[in-house]
C-alpha positions in Angstrom: -11.7 -15.4 5.2 -13.1 -14.0 1.9 -15.7 -16.7 1.5 -17.8 -14.3 -0.6 -14.9 -13.5 -3.0 -13.6 -15.2 -6.0 -9.8 -15.5 -6.3 -8.1 -15.6 -9.7 -4.6 -15.1 -11.2 -4.2 -12.8 -14.1 -1.3 -12.1 -16.4 0.0 -8.7 -15.6 2.7 -6.7 -17.4 5.5 -8.7 -15.6 3.8 -11.9 -14.7 1.1 -13.5 -12.4 -1.0 -11.2 -10.2 -3.3 -12.6 -7.5 -6.6 -10.9 -7.3 -9.9 -11.3 -5.5 -13.3 -9.9 -6.5 -16.6 -9.8 -4.6 -19.7 -7.7 -4.1 -21.6 -5.4 -6.4 -21.8 -1.8 -7.2 -19.2 0.8 -8.2 -15.7 -0.7 -8.4 -13.4 -0.1 -5.4 -9.7 -1.3 -5.6 -7.9 -2.2 -2.3 -4.1 -2.1 -2.2 -2.2 -3.5 0.8 1.0 -2.5 2.6 4.3 -4.0 3.7 4.9 -6.7 4.7 1.4 -7.9 4.2 -1.0 -9.1 1.4 -4.6 -8.6 0.4 -5.5 -10.4 3.6 -5.0 -7.2 5.6 -8.5 -6.2 4.4 -10.2 -9.3 5.9 -12.1 -7.2 8.6 -13.6 -4.7 6.1 -13.9 -6.4 2.7 -17.3 -8.1 3.3 -18.9 -4.9 4.5 -17.5 -2.9 1.7 -18.8 -5.5 -0.8 -22.4 -4.7 0.3 -22.2 -1.5 -1.6 -19.1 -1.9 -3.9 -17.6 -4.3 -6.3 -14.4 -4.9 -4.3 -11.2 -5.9 -6.1 -8.1 -6.8 -4.1 -4.6 -7.3 -5.4 -1.4 -8.7 -4.1 1.2 -6.2 -5.2 4.1 -7.6 -7.2 6.7 -9.1 -4.9 4.1 -9.8 -2.2 1.5 -12.4 -1.4 1.0 -14.9 -4.2 1.9 -12.4 -7.0 5.0 -12.6 -9.1 8.5 -11.9 -7.8 10.0 -9.8 -10.6 13.7 -9.9 -11.3 14.9 -6.4 -10.7 17.4 -4.1 -12.6 20.1 -1.6 -11.6 17.7 1.3 -11.7 15.0 -0.5 -9.6 12.5 0.3 -12.4 10.8 -3.1 -12.0 9.6 -2.1 -8.5 8.8 1.5 -9.3 5.4 2.6 -8.2 4.8 3.5 -11.8 5.3 -0.1 -12.8 3.2 -1.3 -9.9 0.4 1.1 -10.9 0.4 -0.5 -14.3 -0.2 -3.8 -12.5 -3.3 -2.3 -10.9 -4.5 -1.0 -14.2 -4.1 -4.4 -15.7 -6.1 -6.0 -12.9 -9.0 -3.5 -13.1 -9.1 -3.8 -16.9 -9.2 -7.6 -16.5 -12.3 -7.2 -14.3 -13.9 -4.9 -16.8 -13.4 -1.5 -15.1 -12.0 1.6 -16.8 -12.8 3.9 -13.9 -12.7 3.0 -10.2 -12.1 4.3 -6.7 -9.1 3.3 -4.6 -8.5 2.6 -0.9 -4.9 1.9 0.0 -2.6 1.5 2.9 1.2 2.0 3.4 3.2 0.7 0.4 -0.1 0.2 -1.5 -1.0 3.8 -0.8 2.3 4.9 -2.5 1.3 2.8 -5.5 -2.1 4.4 -5.4 -0.6 7.9 -5.3 1.3 7.1 -8.5 -1.7 5.4 -10.0 -3.8 8.5 -9.5 -1.1 10.8 -10.9 -0.3 8.7 -14.0 -3.9 7.6 -14.7 -6.2 10.4 -13.6 -8.8 9.4 -16.1 -9.2 6.0 -14.3 -9.0 6.9 -10.6 -12.1 8.7 -9.5 -11.6 9.0 -5.7 -8.7 8.1 -3.5 -8.3 7.3 0.2 -4.8 6.8 1.6 -4.0 5.3 5.0 -1.2 6.4 7.2 1.3 7.8 4.7 2.6 11.2 3.8 4.0 11.8 0.2 7.2 9.7 -0.2 9.3 12.6 -1.4 8.3 14.7 1.6 9.0 11.9 4.0 12.6 11.5 2.7 13.2 15.2 2.5 12.0 15.8 6.0 13.4 12.7 7.8 14.1 13.3 11.4 15.8 11.3 14.1 12.4 10.2 15.5 11.2 9.1 12.1 14.4 7.2 11.2 14.2 5.3 14.5 10.5 4.4 14.1 10.9 3.5 10.4 14.3 1.9 10.6 13.3 -0.6 8.0 13.1 2.1 5.3 16.9 2.6 5.7 17.8 -1.0 6.2 16.0 -2.3 3.1 17.5 0.2 0.7 21.1 -0.9 1.5 22.9 -2.6 -1.4 22.2 -6.2 -2.2 22.7 -8.8 -1.0 23.1 -7.9 2.7 19.4 -7.0 3.6 18.1 -9.9 1.5 20.5 -12.4 3.3 19.5 -11.2 6.7 15.8 -11.4 6.0 16.1 -14.8 4.4 17.9 -16.1 7.4 14.6 -15.9 9.3 11.7 -14.2 7.3 9.2 -14.7 10.1 11.4 -13.0 12.6 11.8 -10.1 10.2 8.0 -9.8 9.8 7.4 -10.0 13.5 10.0 -7.4 14.2 8.4 -4.9 11.8 4.8 -5.5 12.6 5.1 -6.4 16.3 7.1 -3.3 17.2 4.2 -0.9 16.4 1.5 0.4 18.7 -0.7 -2.7 19.2 2.0 -5.4 18.7 1.2 -8.7 17.1 -2.1 -8.9 19.1 -3.6 -6.5 16.4 -3.6 -9.4 13.8 -6.1 -12.2 13.6 -4.2 -15.5 13.9 -5.3 -16.6 10.4 -4.1 -13.4 8.9 -0.8 -13.5 10.7 -0.3 -17.1 9.5 -0.8 -15.9 5.9 1.6 -13.1 6.2 4.2 -15.5 7.6 3.6 -18.0 4.8 4.1 -15.4 2.1 7.2 -13.9 3.8 8.8 -17.3 3.3 8.1 -17.6 -0.4 11.5 -17.6 -2.3 12.2 -14.1 -3.8 10.2 -12.2 -1.2 13.2 -10.7 0.5 14.6 -9.5 -2.8 11.2 -8.0 -3.8 10.7 -6.2 -0.5 14.1 -4.6 -0.7 13.6 -3.6 -4.3 10.3 -2.0 -3.5 12.0 0.2 -0.9 15.1 0.8 -3.1 12.8 2.0 -5.9 11.1 4.4 -3.4 14.4 5.9 -2.5 15.5 6.3 -6.2 13.3 6.1 -9.3 10.1 6.9 -7.4 11.7 10.2 -6.2 12.6 11.0 -9.8 9.0 10.7 -10.8 7.8 12.6 -7.7 10.2 15.5 -8.3 9.1 15.7 -11.9 5.5 16.1 -10.7 6.6 18.8 -8.3 8.6 20.6 -10.9 5.7 20.8 -13.3 3.2 21.8 -10.5 1.2 18.7 -11.1 -1.4 17.9 -8.4 -3.8 15.1 -8.0 -7.1 16.1 -9.5 -9.2 13.5 -7.6 -10.9 14.0 -4.2 -8.3 12.7 -1.7 -9.1 11.6 1.8 -6.1 10.8 4.1 -6.4 9.0 7.4 -3.5 8.6 9.8 -2.9 6.8 13.1 -2.9 8.7 16.4 -0.4 6.2 17.6 1.7 6.0 14.4 5.0 7.6 13.4 3.6 9.4 10.3 1.3 11.6 12.3 3.9 12.3 15.0 6.7 13.2 12.6 4.8 15.0 9.7 2.1 17.5 9.1 0.1 15.0 7.0 -2.6 17.3 5.7 -0.2 20.1 4.9 2.0 17.8 2.9 -0.9 16.4 0.9 -2.3 19.8 0.2 0.9 20.5 -1.6 0.3 17.4 -3.9 -3.4 17.4 -4.5 -6.2 19.9 -5.2 -9.0 18.5 -3.0 -7.8 17.1 0.3 -9.4 16.2 3.5 -8.3 14.0 6.4 -8.5 12.9 9.9 -6.5 11.2 12.7 -7.9 7.9 14.0 -7.4 6.5 17.5 -5.3 3.5 16.6 -1.9 2.4 15.3 -0.5 2.1 11.8 -2.5 -1.0 10.8 -5.8 0.9 10.6 -7.8 -1.7 8.7 -7.1 -4.4 11.3 -6.9 -2.2 14.4 -9.9 0.0 13.8 -12.1 -1.6 11.0 -15.4 0.0 12.2 -13.9 3.5 12.0 -12.4 2.8 8.6 -15.7 1.5 7.3 -17.5 4.6 8.5 -15.0 6.8 6.7 -15.1 4.7 3.5 -18.9 4.6 3.3 -19.0 8.4 3.8 -16.2 9.2 1.2 -16.7 6.7 -1.6 -19.5 6.9 -4.1 -21.5 3.6 -4.5 
């Protein structure tokens, strides 16, 4: 995978960040979700690189990026801090303005990146999420059952960490395999990479802190945006899965219209892992939305 990309480690605000770069044209940043790595883009990256300079990043706490010691307020894993990692990566590669394609946790980082750095983010495509604040505020029984890991991971340390560390691969399979397409959705090489990274010491802590931050400090930041009436100024395209919990439990477009000025979106006939389950559909959307 990624034979046409060059991998490098850069020094981010809190330590090493793994990045890959390939292609030519306007810069396009790809941000992955949980519990994955940049490898989730393997089915679309080469095609995107025919028109864009594609930059991929392992978020802090994931893949081969740094596992950051956390703090009582979970600030180290706030999406604001993770957005600064993304800014450091793009500046390292020489880009002050860029477009963003992001999935799941990475899409939450991308939302904060676009809100905090509107001068840098030109266009934004988010995959299978509604705004974090809205999802917590409107949690239903159906959503809590489908996204049980949201509520498991935010429990106080060290219980979730200990349970994950007892068998990281089993945890990963239980989260990813329980969705619409099961583990069959993932190429064997990609799944092996997710399994390898899940077993890196500190991963369980980082994953839990990512989610604890989303349920605490990230909500503080989101509520501040709502209180001031701040909306994303960039064109925003949201795609959600027909067979995913987000589309079943939330009015995705309505919720994003409350948080951004220029919103469009569509439901795709697949499950949560859009880039791996429906790469051709995602590429068609990306080539239509992003500006080369």
